[in-house]
C-alpha positions as CSV (number, residue, x, y, z in Angstrom):
1,M,6.8,-22.6,0.9
2,A,5.1,-19.4,1.8
3,S,3.9,-18.8,5.3
4,E,1.4,-16.5,6.9
5,P,2.7,-13.6,9.1
6,A,2.5,-14.7,12.7
7,G,0.0,-12.8,14.8
8,S,-1.1,-10.5,12.0
9,E,-3.2,-10.4,8.9
10,A,-1.2,-10.7,5.7
11,V,-3.6,-8.2,4.0
12,R,-4.9,-5.3,5.9
13,L,-7.1,-2.4,4.9
14,G,-7.8,-0.1,7.8
15,R,-8.0,3.3,9.3
16,E,-5.2,2.7,11.9
17,P,-1.7,3.9,11.3
18,I,0.7,1.5,9.6
19,D,3.5,0.3,11.9
20,P,6.4,-0.5,9.5
21,A,8.4,-2.4,12.1
22,Q,5.3,-4.6,12.8
23,L,4.8,-5.2,9.1
24,L,8.4,-6.2,8.6
25,A,8.4,-8.4,11.7
26,A,5.3,-10.1,10.4
27,V,7.1,-11.5,7.4
28,A,10.4,-12.4,9.2
29,D,11.3,-16.0,8.6
30,P,14.6,-18.0,9.1
31,A,14.3,-19.2,5.5
32,A,14.5,-15.6,4.2
33,G,17.8,-14.1,3.3
34,G,16.2,-11.0,1.9
35,N,13.5,-8.9,3.6
36,V,12.2,-5.8,1.9
37,L,9.9,-3.2,3.3
38,F,8.4,-0.5,1.1
39,V,6.5,2.3,2.8
40,G,4.5,4.8,0.7
41,T,3.9,8.1,2.5
42,A,1.6,10.9,1.8
43,R,3.4,13.8,0.0
44,G,3.1,17.3,1.4
45,I,3.8,18.9,-2.0
46,T,2.6,17.5,-5.4
47,A,3.6,19.4,-8.6
48,G,4.4,22.4,-6.5
49,V,1.1,22.5,-4.7
50,V,0.9,22.0,-0.9
51,T,-1.3,19.2,0.2
52,N,-2.8,19.4,3.6
53,R,-4.1,15.8,3.8
54,L,-5.1,12.8,1.8
55,T,-8.3,10.9,2.3
56,Y,-8.4,7.3,1.0
57,E,-11.7,5.5,0.3
58,A,-12.3,2.0,-1.2
59,H,-14.9,-0.5,-2.1
60,E,-13.6,-2.5,0.9
61,P,-14.7,-6.0,-0.1
62,L,-13.3,-5.7,-3.6
63,A,-10.2,-3.9,-2.4
64,L,-9.4,-6.6,0.2
65,A,-10.0,-9.3,-2.4
66,A,-7.8,-7.6,-4.9
67,L,-5.0,-7.1,-2.4
68,A,-5.2,-10.8,-1.3
69,R,-5.1,-11.9,-4.9
70,L,-2.1,-9.8,-5.7
71,R,-0.3,-11.1,-2.6
72,L,-0.9,-14.7,-3.6
73,R,0.4,-14.0,-7.1
74,A,3.5,-12.4,-5.7
75,L,4.2,-15.3,-3.4
76,D,4.0,-17.7,-6.4
77,R,5.6,-15.5,-9.0
78,F,8.7,-14.5,-6.9
79,G,9.1,-17.6,-4.7
80,L,8.6,-15.6,-1.6
81,V,8.8,-17.0,1.9
82,A,6.2,-14.5,3.2
83,C,4.5,-11.3,2.1
84,A,2.1,-8.8,3.6
85,V,0.3,-5.8,2.2
86,W,-1.4,-3.1,4.2
87,H,-3.2,0.0,3.0
88,R,-4.7,2.9,4.9
89,L,-8.2,4.3,4.6
90,G,-9.5,7.6,5.9
91,T,-7.4,10.7,6.5
92,V,-3.6,10.5,6.2
93,A,-1.4,13.5,6.9
94,P,1.7,14.4,4.9
95,G,4.6,12.2,6.0
96,E,2.3,9.4,7.3
97,A,2.4,5.9,5.8
98,S,-0.5,5.3,3.4
99,V,0.6,1.9,2.0
100,A,3.2,-0.7,2.9
101,V,4.4,-3.9,1.4
102,A,6.8,-6.4,3.0
103,A,8.3,-9.3,1.1
104,S,10.7,-12.0,2.3
105,A,12.5,-14.3,0.0
106,P,15.5,-16.6,0.1
107,H,17.5,-13.9,-1.8
108,R,17.2,-10.1,-1.9
109,R,16.6,-9.8,-5.7
110,E,13.3,-11.6,-5.5
111,A,12.2,-9.6,-2.4
112,F,13.0,-6.3,-4.1
113,A,11.3,-7.3,-7.4
114,A,8.2,-8.5,-5.5
115,A,7.8,-5.3,-3.5
116,E,8.1,-3.2,-6.7
117,W,5.7,-5.4,-8.7
118,L,3.1,-5.4,-5.9
119,M,3.2,-1.6,-5.6
120,E,2.7,-1.2,-9.4
121,C,-0.2,-3.7,-9.3
122,I,-1.8,-2.1,-6.3
123,K,-1.9,1.3,-8.0
124,A,-3.3,-0.2,-11.3
125,E,-5.7,-2.8,-10.0
126,V,-7.1,-2.1,-6.5
127,P,-10.3,0.0,-6.1
128,I,-8.8,2.5,-3.7
129,W,-9.3,6.3,-4.4
130,K,-7.6,9.2,-2.8
131,C,-8.8,12.8,-2.3
132,E,-6.0,15.4,-2.2
133,E,-7.0,18.4,-0.2
134,G,-4.8,21.5,-0.8
135,E,-4.1,24.4,1.4
136,D,-6.3,26.5,-0.8
137,G,-9.3,24.3,0.0
138,R,-9.4,22.4,-3.3
139,R,-10.3,18.8,-3.2
140,E,-9.5,16.4,-6.1
141,W,-10.3,12.7,-6.2
142,L,-7.8,10.5,-8.0
143,H,-7.5,6.8,-8.7
144,P,-3.8,5.8,-9.4
145,A,-4.8,4.0,-12.6
146,D,-6.5,7.2,-13.8
147,P,-4.5,10.1,-12.4
148,T,-6.8,12.8,-14.0
149,P,-8.0,14.9,-11.1
150,R,-11.8,15.1,-10.6
151,A,-12.6,18.3,-8.7
152,E,-15.1,17.8,-6.0
153,A,-18.4,19.4,-7.0
154,E,-19.6,22.5,-5.1
155,P,-22.6,21.9,-2.9
């Protein structure tokens, strides 16, 4: 039976840095033999181009609802004991965590599969966009499901 992380939200969308240790601790459970933590960090170089920072924006009510729905599907689909999904909004510097998924299951195989599945679904289904700002001043908005860059219009 799935449980909620103690003292923490199972789904979080916020501007505060992600604490991977806190996220992993949030899904710890004596019934879990496998605990997986995936942390996605902002790349400093993409396709040979230096990125100074990423900015994430979302339609927050829809994004939270989508994250919560995916979390519940993962709990059921993979027989997880616990699961938590956190995503950053706002400015994220290279090397900082922008998204994290923690999954706990009776066995490691299900925990690994759930974390990978959740990340793929988050990128495809959740209304979160990122703006890559390069060292040359370029700004391109992207949605993971449609990775075609949209250059920011000149004022």
